[in-house]
Each structure stands twice: as C-alpha cells, then as structure tokens.
C-alpha positions as CSV (number, residue, x, y, z in Angstrom):
1,M,86.1,-23.3,-31.3
2,K,87.5,-26.7,-31.6
3,N,88.2,-26.9,-27.5
4,K,84.8,-25.1,-26.8
5,T,83.3,-28.1,-28.7
6,I,85.1,-30.8,-27.2
7,L,84.6,-29.2,-24.1
8,A,80.5,-29.3,-24.7
9,F,81.3,-33.2,-26.1
10,I,82.6,-33.8,-22.7
11,L,80.1,-32.3,-20.3
12,L,77.5,-33.9,-22.8
13,S,79.1,-37.5,-22.5
14,T,79.4,-37.0,-18.5
15,L,75.8,-36.3,-18.2
16,F,74.9,-39.2,-20.5
17,I,77.2,-41.5,-18.5
18,A,75.5,-40.4,-15.3
19,C,72.3,-40.8,-15.8
20,K,72.9,-44.3,-17.8
21,E,74.7,-45.9,-13.9
22,D,71.7,-43.8,-12.3
23,K,68.9,-45.1,-14.4
24,L,67.6,-41.8,-15.0
25,A,65.5,-41.0,-18.0
26,P,65.9,-37.6,-19.6
27,V,63.4,-34.9,-18.8
28,A,60.7,-35.4,-21.2
29,A,59.7,-33.1,-24.1
30,N,56.2,-32.7,-22.8
31,A,57.4,-31.9,-19.3
32,V,55.2,-29.7,-17.6
33,K,57.4,-26.6,-17.1
34,P,57.9,-25.0,-13.0
35,T,56.2,-21.8,-13.0
36,V,59.0,-20.8,-10.3
37,V,62.6,-22.4,-9.6
38,T,63.7,-21.3,-5.8
39,E,67.5,-20.2,-5.2
40,A,69.6,-22.9,-5.5
41,L,70.9,-24.1,-1.5
42,P,74.3,-24.7,-0.8
43,H,74.2,-28.5,-0.8
44,D,71.4,-31.0,-1.6
45,T,67.4,-30.3,-1.6
46,D,65.8,-33.4,-0.5
47,D,62.4,-32.4,0.9
48,P,59.4,-29.6,1.0
49,A,56.5,-28.8,2.9
50,I,54.1,-26.0,2.5
51,W,53.0,-23.5,5.5
52,I,49.8,-21.4,5.0
53,H,50.0,-17.7,6.5
54,P,46.7,-17.8,8.6
55,T,45.6,-14.6,7.9
56,D,46.9,-14.1,4.0
57,S,47.6,-17.3,2.0
58,S,50.1,-15.0,0.0
59,K,52.9,-14.5,2.7
60,S,52.6,-18.2,2.7
61,I,56.1,-20.0,2.5
62,I,57.9,-23.3,1.6
63,I,60.0,-25.2,3.5
64,G,62.8,-27.1,2.4
65,T,65.6,-29.3,3.7
66,D,69.4,-28.5,2.6
67,K,70.8,-32.1,3.3
68,D,74.3,-32.2,4.1
69,T,76.2,-32.2,7.7
70,D,76.3,-28.8,7.4
71,G,72.9,-28.2,6.0
72,A,69.7,-26.3,7.6
73,L,66.1,-25.8,7.0
74,Y,65.5,-23.5,5.0
75,A,62.5,-20.9,4.2
76,F,61.4,-19.5,0.7
77,D,58.7,-17.5,-0.3
78,L,56.3,-18.0,-3.2
79,K,58.7,-16.4,-5.8
80,G,61.5,-19.3,-4.9
81,K,63.7,-16.6,-2.7
82,I,65.2,-17.4,0.5
83,I,64.0,-15.4,3.3
84,A,65.1,-17.4,6.2
85,K,67.1,-20.4,7.8
86,S,67.4,-22.3,10.3
87,E,70.4,-22.8,12.7
88,V,73.1,-25.3,11.4
89,L,71.7,-29.3,11.5
90,K,73.5,-32.6,11.2
91,R,71.6,-33.9,7.8
92,P,68.4,-32.5,7.9
93,N,66.3,-35.3,5.8
94,N,63.0,-34.8,5.6
95,V,60.3,-32.1,6.8
96,D,56.8,-31.6,7.8
97,I,54.6,-29.1,9.1
98,A,51.8,-29.1,11.6
99,Y,49.3,-26.1,12.9
100,G,48.4,-25.6,16.9
101,L,51.0,-27.1,18.3
102,I,50.5,-26.0,22.2
103,V,53.8,-25.0,24.3
104,D,54.3,-22.7,27.0
105,G,50.2,-22.3,27.1
106,K,50.4,-21.0,23.6
107,K,49.6,-22.4,20.1
108,V,52.3,-22.1,17.7
109,D,53.1,-23.7,14.4
110,V,56.0,-26.3,13.5
111,A,58.4,-27.9,11.3
112,V,60.1,-30.9,12.0
113,T,62.4,-32.5,10.3
114,T,64.5,-35.6,11.1
115,E,68.6,-34.8,11.9
116,R,69.8,-38.1,10.4
117,E,73.8,-37.9,11.8
118,S,72.2,-37.6,15.3
119,N,69.3,-39.5,14.9
120,K,67.3,-37.2,16.5
121,I,64.6,-35.3,15.1
122,R,64.7,-31.5,15.5
123,I,61.3,-29.2,16.0
124,F,60.8,-25.4,14.9
125,T,58.7,-22.5,15.2
126,L,56.9,-21.0,12.1
127,P,57.5,-19.0,10.1
128,D,60.6,-17.6,11.9
129,L,62.3,-21.2,12.4
130,K,63.7,-20.7,15.8
131,A,64.5,-24.5,17.6
132,I,62.2,-25.3,20.5
133,D,63.4,-28.7,21.1
134,N,66.8,-28.2,23.2
135,G,69.2,-29.9,20.9
136,G,66.5,-32.3,19.5
137,I,64.7,-35.5,20.5
138,A,66.3,-38.9,20.4
139,V,64.6,-41.5,18.1
140,F,63.8,-45.0,17.7
141,E,66.5,-45.3,21.0
142,G,67.6,-48.8,21.9
143,E,67.7,-50.3,18.4
144,E,70.7,-50.8,16.0
145,L,68.9,-49.6,13.0
146,R,68.5,-45.8,13.8
147,D,69.5,-43.2,11.2
148,P,66.3,-41.3,10.7
149,M,64.9,-40.2,7.1
150,G,61.3,-39.9,6.5
151,I,58.8,-37.6,8.9
152,A,54.7,-36.5,8.4
153,L,52.6,-35.1,11.3
154,Y,49.8,-36.6,12.0
155,T,46.7,-34.3,13.6
156,R,44.1,-36.0,15.3
157,K,40.5,-34.4,14.9
158,T,39.0,-35.6,17.9
159,D,41.7,-33.6,20.2
160,G,44.1,-31.8,18.2
161,K,46.9,-33.6,19.6
162,I,50.1,-33.7,17.0
163,F,51.9,-37.0,16.4
164,A,55.3,-37.5,14.2
165,I,55.8,-40.8,12.3
166,V,59.5,-41.6,11.7
167,G,61.0,-43.6,9.3
168,R,64.9,-44.4,9.1
169,K,67.6,-45.7,6.5
170,S,66.5,-49.6,7.2
171,G,64.8,-51.5,10.3
172,P,62.5,-54.3,11.4
173,S,59.2,-55.3,9.4
174,G,56.3,-54.9,11.4
175,S,58.0,-51.9,13.6
176,Y,59.8,-49.8,10.7
177,L,58.1,-47.0,11.4
178,W,57.6,-45.2,15.1
179,Q,54.8,-43.0,15.9
180,Y,55.7,-39.9,19.2
181,E,53.1,-37.8,20.0
182,L,54.6,-34.3,20.4
183,S,53.6,-31.9,23.4
184,G,55.1,-28.9,25.3
185,N,56.5,-28.8,28.5
186,G,57.3,-25.2,29.6
187,K,58.9,-23.3,26.6
188,L,60.6,-26.2,24.7
189,A,58.3,-29.0,22.9
190,T,58.9,-33.0,23.8
191,A,57.9,-36.4,22.5
192,K,56.9,-39.4,23.1
193,V,56.9,-42.8,21.5
194,V,53.2,-44.2,21.5
195,R,53.4,-46.6,18.5
196,K,55.8,-49.2,16.5
197,F,54.4,-50.5,13.2
198,G,54.9,-50.9,9.6
199,A,55.5,-53.4,7.2
200,Y,58.8,-53.7,4.9
201,S,59.6,-55.4,1.8
202,G,63.6,-55.1,2.9
203,K,64.3,-54.3,-1.3
204,K,65.4,-50.7,-0.4
205,E,64.1,-48.5,2.5
206,I,61.0,-46.1,3.6
207,E,61.9,-42.4,3.2
208,A,58.5,-41.0,1.9
209,I,56.0,-40.8,4.1
210,A,52.5,-38.6,4.0
211,V,49.5,-38.4,6.4
212,D,46.2,-37.6,5.4
213,N,44.6,-35.4,8.4
214,E,41.1,-35.6,7.4
215,L,40.9,-39.3,6.3
216,E,43.3,-40.1,9.4
217,T,45.4,-42.4,7.4
218,I,49.4,-42.8,6.7
219,L,50.7,-43.6,3.3
220,Y,54.5,-44.4,3.3
221,C,56.5,-45.5,0.2
222,D,58.0,-48.7,0.5
223,E,60.6,-48.4,-2.3
224,Q,60.7,-50.3,-5.5
225,F,57.9,-52.3,-3.9
226,G,54.3,-50.1,-3.3
227,I,52.8,-48.0,-1.6
228,R,51.3,-48.8,1.8
229,K,48.3,-47.3,4.0
230,Y,48.1,-47.8,7.7
231,K,45.2,-45.9,10.0
232,A,47.1,-43.1,11.7
233,D,45.2,-42.4,15.1
234,P,47.5,-44.6,17.4
235,A,44.6,-45.0,20.2
236,L,43.0,-47.4,17.4
237,N,45.5,-50.3,18.6
238,D,45.3,-51.1,14.9
239,N,48.5,-51.9,13.0
240,K,46.5,-53.9,10.4
241,E,47.6,-52.9,6.9
242,L,44.8,-51.2,4.8
243,A,46.1,-51.1,0.9
244,I,49.1,-51.7,-1.0
245,F,49.3,-49.9,-4.7
246,G,51.5,-48.4,-6.9
247,K,53.7,-51.9,-7.2
248,T,53.8,-51.6,-11.1
249,G,54.8,-48.6,-13.5
250,F,57.8,-47.5,-11.5
251,K,61.1,-47.4,-13.6
252,G,63.1,-47.8,-9.7
253,D,62.1,-45.7,-6.5
254,N,58.4,-44.6,-5.4
255,E,59.7,-41.7,-3.3
256,G,57.7,-38.5,-2.2
257,I,54.2,-38.6,-1.6
258,A,51.9,-35.6,-1.7
259,I,48.0,-35.1,-1.5
260,Y,46.0,-33.0,-3.1
261,K,42.6,-32.1,-1.4
262,K,39.5,-31.2,-3.8
263,T,37.6,-31.6,-0.5
264,D,37.6,-33.2,2.6
265,S,37.6,-36.5,1.4
266,T,38.4,-36.6,-2.7
267,G,42.0,-35.1,-4.4
268,Y,44.4,-36.9,-5.7
269,I,48.1,-39.1,-4.6
270,L,50.7,-37.8,-6.6
271,V,54.1,-39.9,-6.3
272,S,57.7,-39.5,-7.4
273,N,59.0,-41.7,-10.2
274,Q,62.0,-41.0,-9.3
275,Q,63.9,-42.1,-12.0
276,A,61.6,-41.6,-14.8
277,N,61.0,-38.0,-13.6
278,T,57.3,-38.2,-13.6
279,F,54.7,-38.3,-10.9
280,M,51.9,-41.3,-10.5
281,V,48.2,-39.9,-9.7
282,Y,45.9,-41.5,-7.7
283,P,42.5,-41.0,-6.7
284,R,42.8,-39.9,-3.0
285,E,39.0,-41.4,-2.5
286,G,40.3,-45.0,-3.6
287,A,37.4,-46.2,-6.9
288,N,34.4,-48.1,-7.0
289,G,32.6,-47.3,-3.7
290,N,36.4,-49.1,-2.2
291,P,38.5,-46.4,-0.1
292,N,41.7,-48.6,-0.8
293,S,41.7,-49.3,-4.5
294,Y,43.9,-47.0,-6.1
295,P,44.2,-47.1,-9.8
296,L,47.0,-45.3,-11.5
297,L,44.9,-42.1,-13.2
298,A,47.9,-40.5,-14.7
299,E,51.7,-40.5,-15.3
300,I,52.6,-36.6,-15.5
301,P,56.2,-35.9,-16.7
302,T,57.8,-33.0,-15.2
303,S,61.1,-31.1,-14.9
304,T,62.3,-31.9,-11.7
305,I,65.0,-34.4,-11.7
306,E,65.0,-37.5,-9.9
307,C,62.6,-36.2,-7.1
308,D,62.8,-37.3,-3.5
309,G,60.2,-35.5,-1.9
310,A,56.8,-33.4,-2.6
311,D,53.8,-31.5,-0.9
312,V,50.8,-30.0,-2.6
313,T,48.1,-27.5,-1.3
314,S,45.0,-27.1,-2.9
315,I,44.8,-23.1,-0.7
316,N,44.6,-20.1,-2.8
317,L,48.2,-18.7,-2.4
318,G,47.0,-15.5,-5.3
319,G,48.6,-15.0,-7.9
320,S,50.1,-17.9,-10.1
321,F,48.6,-20.3,-7.4
322,K,45.0,-19.6,-7.0
323,N,43.6,-23.0,-7.6
324,G,47.1,-24.3,-5.3
325,L,50.7,-25.2,-5.2
326,F,52.6,-28.4,-6.5
327,V,56.3,-28.5,-5.2
328,A,59.2,-30.9,-5.7
329,M,62.5,-31.0,-4.9
330,S,64.7,-31.6,-8.2
331,N,68.5,-31.8,-8.9
332,G,70.3,-28.7,-8.6
333,M,69.8,-27.8,-5.3
334,T,66.5,-26.4,-5.9
335,F,62.7,-26.7,-5.3
336,H,60.2,-26.5,-8.4
337,Y,56.7,-24.8,-8.0
338,Y,53.9,-25.5,-10.3
339,T,50.8,-23.7,-10.3
340,W,48.1,-26.5,-10.0
341,D,46.3,-25.4,-12.8
342,L,49.2,-27.2,-14.9
343,I,49.0,-30.8,-13.3
344,Q,45.4,-30.8,-13.2
345,K,45.4,-30.5,-17.1
346,R,47.8,-33.4,-17.0
347,I,45.4,-35.6,-15.2
348,D,42.5,-34.5,-17.6
349,E,44.2,-35.5,-20.2
350,G,45.6,-39.3,-18.7
351,R,41.9,-39.7,-17.9
352,K,40.7,-39.5,-21.4
C-alpha cells in the first residue's frame, strides 16, 4: 500500500510539473463533458474534419490526423470507432474536407491533409481514404521556409471550384499563406498556386485555418497575437486584411477554429484557448451591423486538453447529435465529440 501511495504521488507530481512547464491549466471542474471519446490513435492526434454522408447523415464520419512520421488519416464513426485508415503518411498535420471535386469526369468528396516531412499536400477520396494524388503535391516550392502545417478548403459559390489554403511552420508576413486551385487531371487530383497572402506577427506560427464558404472568408490564427480575416476568392485580387480579433483573453496560443452555421450568414466562431482548455466564442456575423466586429460572447471550459484542432456542424446527425456535433482534438491521442446542445447551453449562459 505504501509503495502504491508513493507511485501515485510521483505520477501526480509528474503531471503537475508537466502542466506547469507547458503552462497548461487543469481541466475545469465545470468543464463540458464529451458525449463520445474516440478510440485512441497510435501516436498524436492533431486535427479533425467532419464529412457529411450524402444520403444518410447518421452515417457521417470524422476524419482525424495521426501526426507522426509513421502517421495516417483515420476515419471514425459517430460512436468514435475507427472504421478506415489511409496509407502511411509522413507527419500529417491538419486536414479539411470538400465536396464535389471533379476527377476523371466524376464528382468526388475529398479530404486534403498537409504532409509536413515531405513538404506536400495529400488528397484522398471519401469515405474510403484512397489516395488520388500520385504520392502528393509539393507546396511552397522555391521557398526556404516550407514545412506545411495548416490547411482549409474553400469552394467558390460562382463556379464550384475548390481551393486549398495552406499554412506553414514559419514564413514571411504578406505571403505566409499560399492558395492552390485543385482540379482533376485524368484519374488524379492536381493543384496549382493562385495566390500568396497573409500577414504574420512573427510571434509563433500560423496553423489553424478555417474557411466560411457562405460568407467567402478565411480566418486564421496568428498564434499569441490574434485571429485574422481575409476574403477567400483569389479572383478578387484583394489581399487586404478585413479584421483582426481575439487579441486578448488567451492564456497562450489561439489555435483550432470551427464555424457553427445557424443560417447561411449567422452562427458562431469557436477558437481553442489551448493552454486554458477552453474555447472562445465569437459571433460569426459580427456585431452591431459590422461584419468585421467580433466581441467575445462566451468562454467555454471543455474536457479536451491542449486542443490543437476542432470542427463543428449544425446538421442533424441523429442520435445525440440532432442539433449538430462539435469535435475537438485532445491530448491522450483521442478526439472528443460534444453534442451541440451542451455547447449552445454554455454560450447562452455566457451571454446572460
């Protein structure tokens, strides 16, 4: 019994020291509890994306990255069970999903991930996670600073063309992000760079990127500085920053971004307050008639630990997720699913 007590003390002390060194807050006593915790991955979860099944939303899946030299993309069902895995990837970082990329004359849904150690993006069909990129597409070619990390996909309303916005570990302010147009070439997917943009504070890095397809805007986290907003359509040739918000209230890094859509233009922007184990919530439509004004609506403590990436949907997935699902990466090699009702309740409480 004495040895067990000593061992428990050592383990608790180690956890305390680790949290202190990482400047991590403990999970709050009133933290929202996950509805589902996925099966653990072999190495290091980092970023999730939600794919909506075209005919039966209850069969929708979560795609998540396992960030390691021997990593992969994994697919989970709504119960958190692993149901598919991609080929081995060299440190996949972030992932996003788009619908209806035309390849070989057919529309296919795709998951696109950054592969950091090869300086490529990788493109996979959904839901089977089969590669259609001939081993990957090089990004940031000709640059000294490459190391791709963040990615978000934009589908243009006027013509349905799909673009990947790619971030990296470090880069120059003004052209930190590169935007690629995705297309099909025979049975393969290809990409060409069409835009370079994005201010950078130089404080840490830019990893979390999100696109609002309906509002045609891009949001990204300039870590330890704020959240920046730009127009998404490269044809506009407009690289002016529209807004910067979330410059206060974060314990350390502002990280994963998720956009909950109540209508085509309203909803919430949720941003991980990584070292605080909370999510900061902002109005998607802006405030007081200004679409570029983003006051903090609420800060929600969750059970996810040091969250890097998140995604959310308002679509009825059935079961516990009739009003949508919020998914967030957590330490422990898992993803946490939350029924949206729990998140909405905390937002409403925070706004009182």
